[in-house]
Steps between C-alpha positions, in 0.01 A plus 500: 500500500603861450630701784316828542597816689221740599656834577368772725154360572282633777432166681170460684542202728418390862378830614782716363576691188865535402711564187732211411633274225381139453713234337315190359689176430363152421150626550566610859572837670880473549567838648325817622727795566511880473760464219579187310780518245489143368462441130184336381350376174228761520490822693181692564490865603229522766568851623164655576318158492362313800593138537237275666485133579282346238136460595400153588132456411350227723167480308455482126287311247695459174230272352728222366407226430145506371406869486779633268259707303514736797862481594800264511819461711722663234280807427417568865845445634616744235252763625603430856869552423420823326318604819785421736374165619790261507320188658143381507295232667218370285159370595354146433166586337627435153345232278528232615514626860847427647373233736769225449874499529525408132297800393714721734816355345359579145476873590855513628615341170326766298651782709841353473486558128267807480523728804714809488450541875586275792204284587317268735152336490255431770356150550117512488274355762152364440242312700651161394881524432649514851736212425646694199524819710707330772757381241600863420869574571541813722856553376402570132131595502380837630183374675158338499207701366153467648204675358267560787269667249371421155762434228562325170420134465526276806695733723245633750586338833182517699511168685574576867686171557713554198589849630585353840723232325690758290556741783608217743730316260636744243884477510543862380346838443121494421383801298119564503248687291241601775150578389213314670300323229172475694500881571566568131224263379254663751590844387481406127156339551367826668632706216366278233161504669499883488676572166470169299769483241561883512759488776772761434867516587451753783316220688804277489648614835159456662459139363861399580466693814731604785319253724575217255869584515519544878302180569727287290831668608397460871431134437846454343671678786314296756606171322857618477511582870344166591762297300793754496480504113721724311223706347523784242169677414495654149350829372360662815219733380317623807572719798331234722771237417804709588441471871515124501876511434804562718745782462706428817671162416801526270413391154752206500313357809139571378285186434221706340576769238295705252527655158354807340471547132580815295136537364360500851746784585424695185134465406181528705126469418479854364710360204241261379318775316798554270675163499199265519587131468871583442533527875275206581716289736432231764519621772337814384639851504305653781472843667738785534507428873605140431769613255644739767484248771691240292778744433513590870512130575791462255698792644432399863610138448175315521518416133839375403514482121385693187427285196280515182262207456572555130211315333442601139190450286430602137321835432217301348460302829506823703248671270223261593228602744593489867367150571700345214820705517776315676687651796871597484733730303849538382740684738864374492630754257368797699498392869840647593423816293179542696682463835764752387214740415370455849846586616476828303163560664657472839309178592797260537880532516748338258639294784148364583442407138828298501392339831149408405575375145831332540648467857182380665410263224839331522467478879143384502553221251859430614639547149867407461734801436242732339307815590789701634795692354772302686839353403452136421139533400361463156505813300129563462502877449306781353615851398251777507494858369282662761418808303471373146124492425342225291133481380335160480364466149385206280829532312716417809285243680673159486231282645368237247146624573602843376340722762559642850282664760768767516468593131516882467686537832835689494745368758781721610765231520637276230646157545820498294691175568405165647755230601386140540742276693789721374381517142404847362160382363343843428650836410306807390229316311717225368508137616795263514329153465812289487465381853195382694439561867575245770274289719473645852643300791379521855690462829259267666 
């Protein structure tokens, strides 16, 4: 591999911002120093640029196999890399659902040939595959995914005994989607009785309500406490849920952690009027008060991680009436840009962005030698021009689905370079596709 010398970068790492040089050798950060005079195969002048640890996205849906008309591992990993995401963890509700070790291995095989970013894949749980779940190797798989709310195919886990079995026996981190299905069904029935088929998108957060989220999250937390499960609750969307988490215990010692997603930090129910089904997600985007409480929960340490829940659909699918339109949207290319915009708005610091998108993900999932700018760690790095505005347009959207909920938005910061395991994979709009990312390893 090439040796690379990054000169004069403003490094944002572990609560500090300092100017230094970084030397990359054999894919690893070999030296960090105020002045490095060693020769390198490639030298990058980073004066005036900020260097972040690459974002590790712990929740994406890249749609391969089975749904590749929406997205695939190559297209979405490319978009992720352009957005400063150097590693991702992908969800099991592909087609077929990732419910066996063989199907899990198939996804790793595809990624080893096609993914520009580093990668890991969750093993999926259902009501009837506990034996397969328990075969999962904690050292090379990020976690077990449990949908405690409706999902694709056979992945809703609503059998109480199955949940007890998973939480009591899981050999590793269990990540949950928490929305109570009975509450949602009851709400939907009430809205259908009143409006028939004329339910509109603004009703989405009332159907997939705060109560549905809180009921399910509370159940997950109670099960985790009962069995000392390593639980990670995904995409917190309500103020009610923030208080069920702990901000006193150091992250490395927490048994129960939580994630917030960019769309729940950016949008609220006032945006449905303009964006419509483009911001239809599960869990739903809710009120401004919920949005503000989630951000406060992130900043105060109740919520540990910021991710995307990148879940693309075609424009034709999203253009259907509310009841037929699928939930989810593409986010990986613009997540870090949105967070940097929030920095410019005074809502979050650069150090907190690095903490919540990289450091804490690595700590939470016990990822081997990633998530920090440290000597001896893999060089997963992102250079950012903090004051170089970029407008999101159809012409520069890289998602296979071809659209973004941020279309028309001008972000003040531009992501200029992305390094994946020491390889300069992206530079100012151009990709180097000669090297794929690496499979994440875990210190468990």
